[in-house]
N, C-alpha and C positions, 0 to 999 in steps of 0.2 A: 789305636782306634779300632773299634769293632769292624771286622772285614765286611760284614753285610752292610753296615752303615756307610762304609767307605765306597763300596760298589754302588750303593744307591745314590750317593752324592755325585760320583763320577757319571753315572747314567743321566742324572738330572742335568749336570753341566753340559754333557754332550747334547742332550735334547734341547737345552736352551740355546746352545751355540748353533745347532742345526736349524732351530726355529728362527734364530736371528738371521742366519744366512739365507733362509728361504723367503726373502722379501727384497724389494727394491724401491727406490725413491723415484717418484714421478714429479717433474716440474713442468708447469705449463702456464700459458697466458690465454685468457679468454677475451675476445673482442667482439664488437658489433660488426656483423657481416656487411652492413650497409655503409657505415662511415669509418670503420676501423677504430672507433673509440674503445678504450678498455672498459669492461663491464665490472662494476664493483659489487661484491656481495653475492656472486654466483655460488650456489651450493654444489659441491662436488663430493659424491659418495662412491665408495668402492662397493659395487653391487653385491648383495648378500652378506654385508658386514655393517658394522656401525662406524667404520673408519671414514672420516670425511674431513673436508676443509672448505674454506670460503675464500674467494678471491679478494685481494687487497686493493689499495687505491690505484694500483697500476694494472689491475686485472690478473695478477699473478697468484699462483697457489702452489703448494707443495704438500705431498702426503706419501705415506709408506703403503705399498701394495704387497700383501703376502703372496708367497708362491712365485712362480716363474712368469705368470701373466695375470691379467685381471681386466675387468670391464668397469669403466667409470660412467656414472650417471650424473649429468649436469642439468640443473634446472634453475630458472630465473623468472621472476614475475614478468609477464608480458612477452616472453620468448618461448619458442618451442623447446621441449625437453630434448636433450641430445645424449647419445651413447657413444663412448669412445673406448676402443680396445687398445690396451697397452701391454707391452712385454718387457721383460728385463733387458732384452737386446735393443729395444726401441722405446725407452721410457719418456718420450716427449709427449706432453699432454696439451699442446696448443690447439685451440678450437675457435672457430667463428660461429656465432649464434645469430639466428635470424628471428625477427618478430614472429610471434605465434599467430598463425592464421587458421589452424585446425582446432576445432572445439575439443577434440580428443586429447590435446596437449594440456588442457586446463587441469588444475588441481582443485578438487572439491572437498567439502567437509563431510566426514562420515560420523562424527560424534562431537561431544563437547570438547574433546581434546585431540582429535585425530583427523587426518586428511588422507585422501587417496587421489591418484591420477584418474581423471574422468574415464580414460580408456579401461580402467579396472573397476569402475563404480557399477554397482548393481541397482542403483536408483536413478530415476529421471530427475536430474537437478539442473535448473536453469541458472545461467550466470550472465551478469550485465557488467560491462566495463565502464570506466570513467568516461571514455570517449562517447559511448552510447548515451550516457546520462547528460553530460553538459557540453561536450565539445562539438555537437552538431547544432543544437539550438539552446535557447535560454528558457528552461521550464519554469512554470509558475511556482510549483512546489515540488517537493521530493516525490510524492506519489504521481504527480503529473509527468515526471520524468520516466516513470515505470510503464506508462501506457503503451501497449503494443510491443513491448520489448521481449516478452516471453509467452509461451503457450500455457494452456491449462488454467487460465485465470480470467475473471471478468473484472477489469479495472475501469471504473466509470467516474467521471466528474459528476458530483451531485449538485454543484452550484457554480455559477460563473463569477461569484463575488470575489473581490481581492482577498488573498489569503487562502483561497482554495476551499476544498471540501471534496473528498473522494471516498469511494467504496471499493474495497478489494475483497473478492471472493474467489477462493481457489478450489477447483474441482467440485463445484456445485454447492448446493445448500447443505449446511452441516448442523443447523439448529433453527428452530422456529422463534423461540424467545431469547436464546442466548446470543452473545456477541460472536459473529462469524468472521471478524477481522483476523488476519494472521498475527502472530507474535513477531515483533520487530526487535532484533538484537543488534546493538551498535557497539562494536569492539568489546563484546562480552557483557554489555549492559542491557538488561531487559527493559524496553521502553514502554512508556505509557502513551496510548493512542486514544485517550478518552475524548468524548465530545460533551461539552458542558452547555446546557441551555442558558441563554442570556437573561431570561426573565421577562422578555418583551411580550410574553403571553398576557401579561396584565393589561396591555394596550390592545393587542390583536384579538384576544380571546379565541385563538386558533383551536385550543383544546376544549373549548366549550361547545363544539358542534358534534358532528358524527364520529369524531375520533378524539379520544381524550389524551392522546400522546402529547407530551410537552416538548418533544424534540422537533417542532415544526418552525423553529425560529432561525434557520439558516446559519447555525453555528459551525465553526471550523473544527477539524480534528487535529490533535496535537502532533501527529507525525509530520504535519506541515512545517513544524519548527525546524526540522532537520535540514541542513544546508547541503544541497546536492554537490556543491563545489568541493566539499570536504571528502567526498567518497572516492575510494580507489576501485572497489568492486562490490558487487552484490550477488549473493547466492540465494536462490529460491528453493526451499524444500517443500514440495507440494504434497508428497505422500506421507502416510502415517509411518511407514518404515523408516524414512529419512528423518522425520520430525519428532518421532516418539520420545527421544531422549531429552527433549527440551521441556518436558513437564506438562502441567495441566492447561497452560495457555496456548499450547501448540496445536490444538485440534483443528484450527483453521489454516494450518501451514506455518512456516517460519521464513522470515526474510532476514538473512544474516548480512549485516552491513560492515564492511571493513574500510576504515578511513585511511587516508594517505599518511605514510610515514617517511621519515628522513632516510637518506642514504649516505654512507660514508664517502668522504671526498670533499671537494671544494663546495663552498656554500652556493646555493642556488636561490635566486630571487625571481619571482614571477609576478607580473601585474597584468590584470585584464580589466577591460572596461566594455560594458555592453550598454548601448542605448537603443530604445525601440519605441514602437507605437502599438497601441492596443485598440482594436476596432471590433464592433459586434460581428459575429459570424454572418448573420442575416437580419434583415428587418422584414416584418411580415406585411406591412402596408396597412392602409385603411380600407374600410368598406367603400364600395363604389356608390356613393350616395346620389339619390335624385331628390328633386324638390318635394315630392309627396312623402317620401320616407323621412326626410328632415322635419317636415311639418307634423307628421304623425307622432314623432317622438319628442321633438323640441318645441313645437308650437310656432306661432307667428314670428316671434323674435328670432328663433333659430332660422326660420325661412328667410328672414330679412338678411341675416348674416350670410346665408348661403348665396342669396341673389347678389350680395355685394362682393362675393368672392373672398370674404375674410374668414377662411377656415385655417385652423392651426393643426398641423400633424403632430400630436402630442407624443406619439411613439418616437418620432425623430427628435423631438424636444428633449425627451428623457434618455433615450438610448443611443442616438446617433452622434456620439461624441468620440473624440480621440484622446485616449489616455496615453500618458508617457511613462515609460519605465526605464530604470537604469540599475545596473548591477556593477559594483566595483569590488575587485578581488585582489588581495595581496597574499603571496605565499613566500615564506622564507624557510629553507631547509638545508640540512647538512649534517656533519658529524664526523666521528672518527671511529676507530675500532672498538671504543668503549661506550661512547654515547652518540645517539642519533636524535635529532630533533626535527620537528615540523610545526611551523606556525602558520595559521591561515586566518584571515579576517575577511568578512564579506559584508558589504552594506547594500541593501536592496530597497528600492523605493519605486512604487508604481501607483499610478492613478487608475481608478476604475472607469468604465465607460459611462457610469452614472456620476453626476457631479457630487462632490463631497464624500465620495467613497475612495478607499485606497488601502495600501498595505506598505508597511515599512518594517524592515528587520535588520538588525545588526547581529552578526554571529562571529565569535572568536573561539578558535581551537588551538590547543597546544598538545602535541603528542611527543612523548619522550620514550626512548628505548635505552635502557642502561644495562650494560654487562657488569653486574656487581662484583662477581668473582668468576673464576673459570667454570664454576658449576651452577651459578645463579644468574638469571636474567630477569629483569623487571620491565614491563611495558605499562606506561601511564597514558591515559586518554582523558582529556578534559575539554569541555565545551560549554560556553556561556552564550545564551541567546536572549535578546531583548527584541520584542516585536509589538507592533500596534496594527490593528486592523479595524477600519471603518467600513462596515458591511451594508449600510443602508437598512431598509426595512422591506423584506420580501417574503414570499411564500404565502401560506394560507392566512386568512383573517376572517373573523365573523363580525368585524366592526367596520369593514371597508377602509381600513387604515394602511395596510401595506401598499407599497408603491405599485406593484404589479396588479394587485387586486383592484385598487382605485382606478388605475389606468384603464381597466376593462370597462368601467362605467363612466369614463370621461369622453365627452363628445367634442368633435373638432370645432363646433360653433361656439363653444364656451370660451370666455376670456378669463384665464386663471392667473394672469400676471398681477404682481403687487402694484398697489397705487403709489402715489408720490410719498405717502407716509409709511410705506413698507407693509401695508395691510393687504393680506391676500383675500380675495373674494371666496365665497362658498363655491364648491364644485358640485356638479350633479351627482357625483358619487358619494356625497356626504363628507368628502375630504378633498383637499386640493393637493394633487401630486407634486406640483412645483413647490408649494409651501412645505410639504413633508420633506422633500429633498433638501430644502434650504435650512430648515430649522431643527430637525431632530439630530440626536447623537445616539448611535448604537455602536459601541466601541469595545474591542477586546485588547487588553494590555497583558503581555506575557513576559515574565522573567523566569528563565529556566537554566538549571545547571545539570549537566550530565557528566559523570566521572566514572572511570573504570580503571582497575588495576589488575594486571595479570602477572603472576610470578611463576617462573619455570625453574625448578631445581633438579638438576641431574644428580641423583643420589648414588647411582652406580653405573659404571660404563666399562665394558671390555669389548673385545673384538666382535663378539656375537650377541651382546646384550646391552640394552639401555633401559634403565629404570628412572623415571622422573616423576616428581610431584608437581602438580599444577594447582595453583590457587587463583580464584577469580573473585573480585568484589565489584559491585556496581551500584551506583546511586543515580536516581532520576528524580529531581525535585523541581517542581514549578509552582509559581503563584500566578493566578489569573484574576484580573480585575475586569468585570463587566460594568460598563457605564452606560446607562440609558437616560437620556434627558428628552422629555416630550413637553415642551412649554404649553402653558394653559391657553395661549392665543391661537394654537392650532385649530383649524376650523372644526375638526371632529371633536373638540372639547368645548365648543362654544355653547352647546346645549347644556342647560343647567343640570340635566339628569346624568351627565357623563362624569368622568373622573376629575375634571378640572385640572388637567396636567398630571404628569407622572414622572417620578425620578426613581431610577433603579441603581442600586449600589450592590453589585455582586462580588463576592470574594471567594476564591477557591484556592486551597492549598493541598497539594498532592505530593506524597513522598513514596517512592518505590525503591526497594533495595533487593539485591540478589547476591547470594554467596554460594560458591562452589569450591569443592576440594576433591581432587581426583588423582589417582595414580595410574601411570601408563608404563607398561612393561613391553618393550619391543625385543623380540628374540629372533635370531637368524641362524639357520642351519647351513652346513656346508653343501647340502643337497639343493639349496635354493628355496626352501620353505621358510616363510617368516610368519611369526605370530605377534599380534598386538593385542594385549589384554588391558582393558580399561575398567576401573571401578571408581565410584565416587558418590558424594552426597551433595544435595542442593537445598537451598532455602530461599524462598521469595516472600516478601511482605509488601503490603500496600496500606497506606493511610490516606483517605480522601475526605476532605471537609469543605462543603460548599454552603455558603450563607448568602441569602438574598434579602436585602432590606429594601422595601418598596414604599415610597411615599406618594400619595395622591392629594389632589386639591392644593396646588402649589401656592405659596404666598408670593405674589408679585413675580419678579423675575429671578427668584432664588434658584440655585442649583444644588444646594445642600439638602440631603434627604430629611434632615431634622427641621427644615423650614417648610414642612408640609403639614396639612391638617390631619391626615390619616396615615399612620405608619403601621406596616405589618412586616413580619419577618418569617422566613422559611429556612430550614437547615436540612442538609443531607449529609450524613456521615456513614461511611462504609469502609471496609477494609478486609484483608484476608492475610493468612499465613499459609503458604503451601510448602510442604517438605517432601523430599523424595530421595531415592538412591537409584543407582544404575550399575549394571555390569555389562560388559561387552567383550566379545572375542572376535578378532578378525584374523583369518588365515589366508595367506597368499602362497599358492603353490607355483613357483616359477613364473609368475604373471600369467599362468594358464587358467587356473581355477581359483576364484576368490569367493570366500564364504564368510558371512558375518552372522552371529547370533547374539542376542542381548535380552536383558530383562530390566524393566524399570518398575519401581514401586512409588506410589504417591498417596498423600493424604492432604485434605484441605479443610479449613474451618467452615467452608460453605456447604460441605456435604452434610447429609442427614446425620451421619455419625462422623464427627470431626476427627476421631481417633482411628478410624478404620483405614487400613492400608490396602490400596488396590494395586494389582499387579498387571503389567502390560508387556507382552513379549514382542520381539522383532526378530526377523531372520531374512537374509537375502543371499543370493548367489549369482555369480556371473562366470561365464566360460569364454575365454579368449581362444576361440577355435583356431584362429590364424597363427597362434603361437606354437601349435603342435607341428611336429616334423612332417606329418603327412600333407600339410597345407602348402601348396606351391603356387597358388594363383597370383599372378601379377596384376590382375584387374581388381579383385576384391582383396584389399590389403588389411582390412580389419573386419572381423565377424564375431560379434559378442552378443549372444542371447543372455537375458537376465530375468530374474524373478525376485520379487520382494514382498514381504508381508509384515505388517505392523499394527499395533493397537495403541490407542490413546483414549483420553477422556476429557470431558468438559464439566467442571463443577456446576451445580445448579446456580441459577441467578441469585444475586445477593438477597439474603433473608427469606428465601423460598421455604425454609423449614419453620419459620416463625409466623405467628399471627401478628400482622402489623397494626399499630395503634396510631390514631390521629387525634389532634386536639378537638374538643367538643365542648359546647355549653351544656352543663348538666343542671336541670332544675333542682332547686333546693330552697331551704329557708332564706328568705330575704331576696329571692330572685335567682338568676342563673349563676352558677359557679363554673369555673374552668375545670375540665376533666378530660378523660380520654375515652375513645370508643374504638372498637375493632373496625377495620376496613372490610371491604366486601369479599376479598380473596383470602381463603383459609390456607394457612401454612401447613406443611407436611413434614413432621419430624423424621419420617422414614424415607425422605426423598433421596433418590440415587443420582449419581452423576450420569450424564449422557456418555455412552461408550462408543468408540469408533474403531472399526477394523477395516483394513484395506489390503487388497491383493493386487499386485501390479506385475504385469508381464511386459517385456519389451525386448528390443534388439537395437544394437548400434552397428552400422555397416559402413565401412570406409572403402571408397573406390579410388583407384589410381593414386596410390601413395597418400591416401586420405585427403586428397584435394576435394573430393566430394564425399560428404558424410550424411548418412540418413539415420535418423533416430525415430523409432516408433514405440509407443507405449499404449497399453490398454489397462484400465484399472476398474476395480469394483470396490466401492467404498460403502460400507454399511454403518449406519448410526442407530444404535438401539437405546431403549429407555428414554426416548425423546420427551423432553419436559413440555407439558401442555397445561393450559388452564381448562379444567373440566367443570361442567355444571355440578354444583354441590347439591346435596340433599336439602330440600326446603327446611327440614327440621333442624339443620345445623346452624341456621341463622346466617349463613354465608351465601353469596351468589355463585362464586366459583371457588375452585380449590386447585392447588398445584398437584399434578400427578405425572408419573412416568407412564406414558400411555400410548406409545407407538414406536414404529421403526420406519426409517426411510433409507433409500439406497440411491447412490449415484454410480453411473457407468459412463466411462468416457474414453475417447481416443485422442492421442496427441502425436502429431507428426512434425518433425523438424528436418529441414534439408539445408545444409550449408555447403556452398560451392565456391572454391577458389578458382574462378573462371580463367583469369589471366594473371600471370606474374612474370613481368619482364623488368629490365633495369629501370625503364622510364615509366612504365604503366602497369597498374594492377587493378583488378576488379574482383571484389568478393560480393556474393549475394546470398540471401537466405530466405527461406519460406518457413512460416509456422502455421499449422492448421490444427484446430482443436474443436472438440464437440463434447458436450456433457448432457446426459439425460438423467433426471431424477424421478423417483417414484416413491410414494408412501406405500410401503409394503405391508404395514400392519397399523391399524388404528383401533385402540381399545375403547374409544368413545365415539359418539355419533359424529358424522362429518360436520364441518363448521366453516363459516367465513371468518376471515381475519384481515387486518390491515385495511387501508382505505377508509371510506366514510360511510358508505351504505351500499346495499345490494343494487340499488337503482343506479349507482354510479360506477360500479365495478369494485370487486374486492378479490383477495386471494382465497382460494378454496383448498382446504385440507381434507382430503378424502382418500380412502384406501384405493389403490390401483391407479391413482392419478399423479402426475408430477406435482412436487411440492411447490412449484412455481406457477401453478394454474391460476388463471384469472377467470372469475365468474361474475354473474350478475343477473338481474331480472330480465326475463325474455317473455314475449307474448306467446300465447299457447300454440300459435301456428308457426313459430320460428323453426327454421331448418338448421338446428344446431344440436349438439349432444347435450343431454340434460344431466344434472347432478342428482345426488340423493336428497338434496334440499328442495322442497316444494317450490316450483316456479323459478328455479335458478338454473341457468344454462352455463355450459363451459364455453368461454368466449375467447380465450387466448392463453399464452404462456410467455412469461418474461424471459425464459431461457432462450438464448440465441440458437438458431438452427446450427450454425457453426461460426467460427471466427477464423480469419486468415490475415496474416501480416507478411509483407514483403519488404525486406530491407536491402539496401545497396550501398556499397562504399567503393568509389572510384578515385584513383590517384594517378595524376599525370605530372611527373617531375615535382614541382612545388605547389601544384594545385590539387585540391581534394573536393569531392562532391559526395554528400551522403544524404539519403532520404529514406523515409519509412512510410509505407502505405498500410492502412488498416481497413479491413472489410469485415463488418459485422452483419451477418445475414439473419434477419428475423429477430424475434424477441419483441414483446409487446410492452407498451406503457399504458397507464390510465391517465389520459390527458384531460384534466378538469379546467385548465385555462380556457380551452375552447368553450366549455359550458358557460363560464362566467361571461365571456364576450358575447355568446349567443343570447344570454338572458338580458344583456344590455342592448341587443340588436346592433352590436358594434364589431362583429367578427369580420376579418379581412376577406373570408370566402363566403360571407353570408348570402350573397346574391348569385354565387356560382351554382351550378346544377351537377347532378351525377350521383348523389347519395340516395335520393328517393327512387325506389324501384319503379314507381308509376310515372316518374318524370314530371309530376305536377308541381312539386314544391322545390323551392331553393334549398341549398344545403342548410342554411340557418333555420329556416322554417321547418324543415324536415326533422332536424335534430330536436328542436323544441317540441314538435308534435308528438314525439315518442318519449320525451323526458318523463321519467317516473315509471314508464312501462317497459322500456327496453334500454339496457345498458350498453349495447353494442356500439353506438356512435362514439363513446368515450374511450374505446379500446383501439389503440393505433399501433401500427408496425413501427418499431423503433430502430430498424436497421439503418446502416449508413456505410458509405465508402469515404475515407478521410485520409488526406495527406497529413499524417501526424506531425512530421517535422522534415525539414530540408535545410541543408547548410552548404554553402560554397565558400571555400577559404583559399587564400594564397599565403605561402610562408616565404619569408625573406631571411637569409642567413647573413649575419653580420661578419664582414670580412676581418675586422680588427680582432675578433675573438676566435678566429680559426673555425668558424662555423658553430661554435658552442652556444652563442647567443642568437636568438631568433626573434623575428617580429612576424606576427600572424594577423592578417586582416580578413574579415569575412562578413557575409550577410546570411541570415537564416530566417526561417518562418515556422510558426506553429499553427496548426489547423488552417493551412493556406487554402486547401481545396476541401469542400464538404458537400457531399451529395446524399440527400435523404428526402423522403416524401412526408416526413413527420410534420404535423400541422402546428409547429411552434418553433422556438428558437434553436433547440438542440435536443435530440432524443436522449442525450446523457443528462439525466436530471433526477432529483429525488427530493420531494417535499419533506421527507422524514430523515434526511441526512444519510450517513454512510454505515453506521454501526447497527443496522436493523435488517430484519428479514424482508419487509415490504419496502423495497427501495426503488420501485419503478412507478411512482405516482407523482404527477406534476400538478402544482397549483401556483401559477404566476411567479416563476423563479426569476432570479437575477440572470440575464442572458449570458451565454458563453461568448468567448471572444477569439479572434485570430490575432497573432502577434507577428510583427516584422521587426527584426533586430539587426543591428550593426555591431560588429565585434572588433576589438583590438586586444591582442595578447602579446606581451613582451617577456621573454625569458632571458635571464642574465646569469 
């Protein structure tokens, strides 16, 4: 053998043998520090390497550590991360882990395929646990469970109707005409959160007045379908730097939802049952009538009823009811080292506070985790939802037909009860609210399937490198059926000039898909520096088809739309395909300096140029100053300044680049022929997407071994190329046209304090404060200032004007009014829907087997346009009509004063919408079953939602929106379904 070759082989063998000898085996057991139970599935990693292990069914693990010593990092969901130093001389790796109480111990998402410990994150990311969502109270819907749980967002209920209705806006206004809702991602599936109009406008004619928007019919949004009981945790990505890699729909932020998964070991069965009552938050009461007022409005017959004492409080008749709700939940989970499973089923049934309204939902979920081979894992997530919502008839109406609208014009001396034949009398409002409640149907039926698949393939692994390929596929498909039945015997149809009854058959089919493929390379150096490189491509698509078939002039008591004399149909079809790519590099230098840079490219069919690729960078950095050797403070145990920058975009609204066509009768030989005509808004083939950039500064500071953690963030968010409807040239033949014509900016502060105040063997108390504030400004406007939203300047509208907040409310004012004026003639600046600030205070107290949790929410300032008061005033029916205090001269009552300035001064309709609210509170007692050695438990409790509500707002609840949640102008009230408080009793058994 060649001598050189022989020497090389010998040297190689010596190197291998020495390398093999320079390692040792660590064996250990990981247990729960509270009860001593083994923890299954704890991840154990040798720091600075890819060497790792996972604890088995007995909590045991074993791994090889190179060298003479090493440091192990142990992490487990719901527990604080731990570090354990081991040596060859002492290779025992036993450890007890305690439940995580420091927010810095959480792991947060940094990209489509990567995560990082919060203590190393350069972004402000909020997290919400399963306990916060469902184990304190029983939320009405998923979005209701989010209220008050994190800072930097305005989450408001837009309707008290069963089935919910919510608006979520993160870090201020991000668009005027575009959808501002965040992107919801459930186990990798991009969810549809659309709101579909029910078609009841054919009866209410709500869009026939001062506002032509068709979204005034109190429809629910589809994120309400998601079952909070399925959820393990939620992460909120508010800033562009954190959300940028999620594509074109992430400009409003991202809500990442992770559902519960199975764990290896014995099977676990859990059953829970909640029963509760639903009551209105408040009733406003009736006007304090006297004989002269009754006679002036109702005449001698009304006076006779008054003198006889036969008044009926119709507000109580309609709203002062007790609804019942129940939620039943079954969970089965378990698995082994190869397969994990989790099955969950929920049945929810609740009555509304208005008769014949309610919500019913059944949700079934099956999650599977399969270790296909040593290098390939697959996670499957499936969810089927079937729901029905009867929402009544509320909000605006120009025909006096909605329940709230008609109630405003209903007087207590009227007799609205049905006679012995079931025939209802006419009401003074032109409709009989009791009859409307009894006879109409306004129903949403939803069938929905959500499915996701994630495959992780480790294509290369050695001691210092891991390369994996990750593929994700998601599908979200739902069908929605809207059923509206308005019988011809309704009093508002008895006039021959009306519709003669109406039947609405609405069908919506929606399909969304998302596909992603990315590669992740994690590299570790012996010096403690690690690199994580991610690159990938994404594709999203959506198909939406809505048809409404409407029949009027019903034949007898028929409920089929084909049994009507007049049939019309309308259809809306829209869709998109978005494609993108991204690259990202994360560098971690010994957990001291963390730097991330990335680039995303996107294109969309909705852009003016559907093939143009737009590029959006991101970068962030964080320094853990406390990790440096010079830091020795025992008081400040964590000090991390951070900075982040990112860009994203929002495509133009659907079809903004086209001239829309509508059916029209075209004169021709033999009479009118069907044809098409252009609508009033001109499309723009060169339209650009709205682009968003955000710079975020912040710091995370931990005191006293991180028992007290302070996080503070300041951000500047700029949205350029704002999409607006500008006035078109008269010669164009159009009234308005789509243009990129402005820029707006949001600046805000977010502060969070988490404090583990007490931690003993029997008692613990953790508390937390969130405080946040946002200020917006239209920094550039290339067209004249204008009003938008609302109904008319005499009632209050939104003002878009350079130098003013985008949430400014304006309206007509008298010439001598002491208010700031706008650039519009005779229009004053009257308010701002943006809160001055918001603050939440949450507490969790545990004493032995008792627990008490509660959450307070304080919203200071922020205005609404309250048009319910106007309607009651016009009827002389307002609860505070005879009170005084509004008229500066003191001569007029409140009602008379408001009417005296109606049409000349919009200020009476602008109201402070601030509040202090006990969002939720829960008290529970846990019993451990002796026969199961404490593994089986029974938990009993009582909880409440909206138990205490303090506000001066002159209606049922300042959280309200006549136009739903997915719109810019979401602070306008017109006779809504009142909000409710809930009292619940809970039982939960775990086996």
